N, C-alpha and C positions, 0 to 999 in steps of 0.2 A: 360458583361451585368451589367447595373447600378443597385444600390440597389432598385430604384423605379421600374425598369423594372422587377427585380426578384420578388418584392413584388406583382406586378400586375399579373405576370405569376402564382405565387403561389395562389393568390386569384382566378384567372381563373380556376386553377386546382381544387380548393376546390369547386367552384361553379358547375363545371362540375360533380364532384363526387356527390354533393348534388342532382343535377338534375338526374343523373343516379340512385341514391338511391331512389329518389321519383318515378321515372319511374318503378323501380323494384317493389316498394310497390304497385303501382297502378296496375301493371300487375298481382301481386299476388292476389289482391282483398281486398276490404274494406267492412265490413258488420256491421250491427247493430241489436241488439236484444232489443226490446221495450216491457217491461212488464207493467202490471197494478198495480204492487205491490207498496205500500208506502215504504218509507225509513225504517220504523219501522219493516217491515216484514222480519225477519231473515231467513225464510224458503227459500228465493230466493238466499241466499248466495251460496248454492250448484250449482245453475244454473250459477251464476256469475263465480264460479270456473271452471265450465265446458266450458263456453264460452272462458275463458282465455286459458285453456289447448288446446281446439280445434284450437284456433288461432295459438298457438305455434306449434302444431303437423302438421298443414297444411300450415304454413308459410303465414298467412293472418292477417290483422288487424281487430279487432272486438271491437265495442263500446257497452256499456250497457246503456240504458236510461230507466227512469221510472218517473212517476209523483210523486213528493215527498210526497204528501198527499193521493195518490191513486185516485185522481180526474180523471174521465174518459175523461172529456173535455180536460184536460191537456194532457192526453195520446194521444188523437186524434191530438192535435197540434204537439206533438213529432213525430207522424207518418207523418204528412204533412211536417214537417221540414226535415225528413229523405228523403222523396221523392224529395224535392227541392235540397238537398245536393248531390244527385247523387250517393248514395251507390250502390255497386255491388249486394247487396241483403239485404232484410229486413226480420227479424224474429219477430213475434209479437203474443201475446195472443188474443183470441177473447173474451175479458172480457164482451163485450156487442155488439152483432152483429149490432143492429140498430144505436148505437152511433158511431161505428168505421167504418162502411162500406163506408161512404163518403170519409174519410181520406185514407182508404186503396185503394180506386179506383184511387187516385192520384198516388199511388205507381205502380199499375198494368198498368195504362194508359201510364206510362213512360217505360213500358216493364222491370221494375226492378223485378227480381225474388222475390217471396214472399212465405215464409213458416210460417204456424201458429203452435202454440204449446199450451200445457197446457189446457186452457179452450176453450170451444166451441166444435164443432163436425166436423168430416170429411166432412159431407154434407155442413155445413156452410162454411168450408174452401174452398170447391170447388166453391161455389156460389161467394165467394170473389175473385176468380181467383188465389188462392194460388196453388203452384205446389204440396204441400203435407201438411199433418197435423201430428205432432209428439206429442202424448199424450196418456193418458189412456182412453180407451173406457168406459165411465161411467156406462152404462147399463150392459155391460159384466162384469165389475169389481164387481158391486153389485150382479149380478147373480152368479158369481164365489164364492163370500162369502156366498151367500144363499145356494148354493149347498153343501158347507161344513157344514153349519148349519143343513141342511136337513139330511145329513148323521149322524148327532149327535142327530137326533130325534126332532129337533126344528120345530114347526108348527105355532108359533105366535111370534111377535117381535115388538119392538118400534124402529123407525128410528128417531134419534135426528138430525134435520137439522138446523144448525146454520147460514147457508147462503142461505136462501130460495129466496133471491133476484136474485140468479143465477138459471135460469130454469133448466140447466143441472144437478144441484145438485140432483134434484128429481129422475133423472135416476138411481142414485145409490140405492135409496130406492126402486124404482119400480123393479129393477132387483132382489134385494134380496127377495122382497115380492113374485114375480112370481115364483122364484125358490122353495120357501117353500109352496106356495099355500095360501098366506095370502092376506088380503085386503090391498092394497097399501095405499089408502087414510086414512083409519081408523088407520093404523099403523104408520103414520108419523105426527110429530109435527114441527111447525115452532118455534124453540126455541129461536131465536134471538142470539146475540153474547155476551150478558152480563152474566158472569159466575154465578152470584147469581140467575139471572132469569132462566138460563138453569137448574141449580140444582133444583130450585123450580118446574119447569114444569115437569121435569123427575120424581121427587118424587110424584107429583100429579097424573101423568099418571099411574104410577105403583100402587098407592093406588086404583085408580079407575078401573084398569085392572090387578087384582091380579094374573091372570093366565099367564101373559106374560112370555114367556120362554127365550127370547133373547133381546139384545139391540145392535143396530148398530149406531155408531156415525160417523160423516163425517170429523173428523179431531181433532187435539188437543184442539181447542177452545171449542168443545162440549164434547170431551172425558174426559178432566180433571174434570169438574164439575159433569159429569155423574158418574164418579168413586166415588166422594164424596157422591152423592145421594145414590148410591148402598151401600156404607159402612155404612151410617147412617141408612139405612133400613135393615141392616143385610144381604144384598144380594151379597156383594162383594165376588167373587169366587164361588158363588152358581148359579148365573144366567149366561147363555151363553152370552159372550160379545166380539164383534169385532169392530174395528175402521179403518177408513181410515187414512193414513199418520202415522208419527212416531214422538216421542219426548222422552226426558229422562223419563218422568213420564209414558208414554205408554210403554217404554222399561221395566221399573220396574214392570208394571202390567203384561206384557207377562212373565217375569221371575217368578213372584209369582203365576201365574195361574189365575189371575183375568181377564186377556184379552187373548182370544184364539190366535189372530194374529192381526198384523197391515197390512193394504193393502197399499203397497208401489208403488207409481206411478213412481218411479225411476227418480226424477227430473234432475239428472245429464245428462241423455239421452236427455232430452228436450232442454238442452243448447248445448250439444256437437254435436248431430246428424245433426241439421239444418246447422251448420257452415261447418261440414264435407261434407254434400251433396252439398251445394252451391259452396264450393271451388273445389270439384271434378268435378262438372258440368262445371265450368269455365275452369279447366285444361284439361278436356276431350273434351271440346267444343261440348258437347252433352246434349240434353234434354231428352234422353231415360232414364227414371227413374229406370227401371230395371237394366240397365247396370251401372248406377251411384250408386244405392244402393248396387249392388253386389261388386263394387269397394270399397265402404266404408266398407262393411262387411269384405272384404278380406284385407283391409289395416292393416299392421302389428302393427302400433302404436295404431290404434283404437281397434283392437282385444286385444292387451295387456292391454289397459286401462280397458276395460269392464271385462276382465277375472280377473284382479287384484281386482277390486271393487265389483265383484260378480253381474254384471249387465247383463240383458238379454233382448235386444230389440226384438220386433216381427216385422220382415221385411215383409211388405205386397206388393201387386202389385203396390200400389201407396203410401199409408200412412204407417207410422211406429208406432207401439204401444210401449209405454214406460212402460206399466204396463198392468194388475196388477201383482205385485210380493207380495206373501204372506209371511210376516216375522213372523216366529214362534219361540218358545223357542230354537229350534234346529239351526235355521239360524240366530238368533239375534246376536251372538258374532261377526260375520264378518261385519254385518251392523253397530254395535256399534263402531267397530274399525274405520270406516270411516264416522260416523254420523256428519252431519253439514258441511262436506267437499265434499264428493263424493256420499253420500247416504242420 
C-alpha cells in the first residue's frame, strides 16, 4: 500500500468514526433549555449546573439559551430557532404566556416534545401543548407558608411583591392570605424592584398599619431591603417574617432568627428533571408519563443526586412539583453546603 493510499484509508477510517460518533450522539438525543433570565441573574446558575449534570447522567447533549438582557421578544426568537434546529426536546419557562405562545406553537407543530418549567402554571403548560410542567405551585407554596404562620398565631401580614408584572406572583400572596384569613388585596403592595423604593414602601406600610403581625417577601430582591426597613423600625426579629427563595443574606437572617424560613423552589430539579424525562421517553420509546416518571424516580444516578443534595420532587400524575421546600434553621446547613451549585 502506498503512502497516499494509507493516508486516504486512514482519513476514511477517521471520517467513518466521526460519522458513527455523530450518529451515536443523535441517537442519544439533543435538548435545549431556554430561560427568560438575563445574563446578570446568577440564580439560574443552579439550573445550568443541573442541565449539565442531567446531560452527563443520561448520556445526552443539552444546550442552555437565554436572552442576554432578559428581553422576552428575544426569548421568543430563541424558541423559534430551537424549533427550526430540530432538537429532540425543548424545555422553557412560561415567562409570559401571550408573548411566547406563538413561538412555542412552532415547537409543538413539529411534534418536538416540550416541557415547561419555573414560571407559569400547569394549566398554561397544558394549553401550550407541553407534556408536563416542572415547578413550584405558587398558590400552594404561599398557602403552605401561611399555614405555618397561622400556627404561630399570625392573623395579618404584608406581602411585598417586587415583580408584580408577573401575574403568577400574586398567587403566592393570595395563598398566604387565605391560609390566615386575611384580605389578600389590602395586604399586598406592588413594591417595584428598586431596593430604596422597596425599603421606603415597606416602612410606610408598617407605619400606616401598625398592627401588622407578619411580612412575606417574594425573593431576595424584596427580602434584603425589607430586612433593612424592619431593622430601622426596631422590628427585626420581633415581627414574623418569611420569604421565598434563598441568598447569603437570607441565610444569615434564618440563623439569627430574623427570618422564620426561606421557601425553596429547588431550582436544580427544574433543570435536571425535564432532561431526565425527555431522555427516558426517547430511550423507552414511550409517551406514558407515569411509566417514564417512575423510571426517572427509580434511576440510581438520579436518586443519588437528589439524596445527596437534599432535594425532594413531588411526582404527580402528569406534572412534577419542585417545591415548596421550607428551609429553616435546622435544615439550613445542608442547603448552605450546596448553595449556588445544587440548591
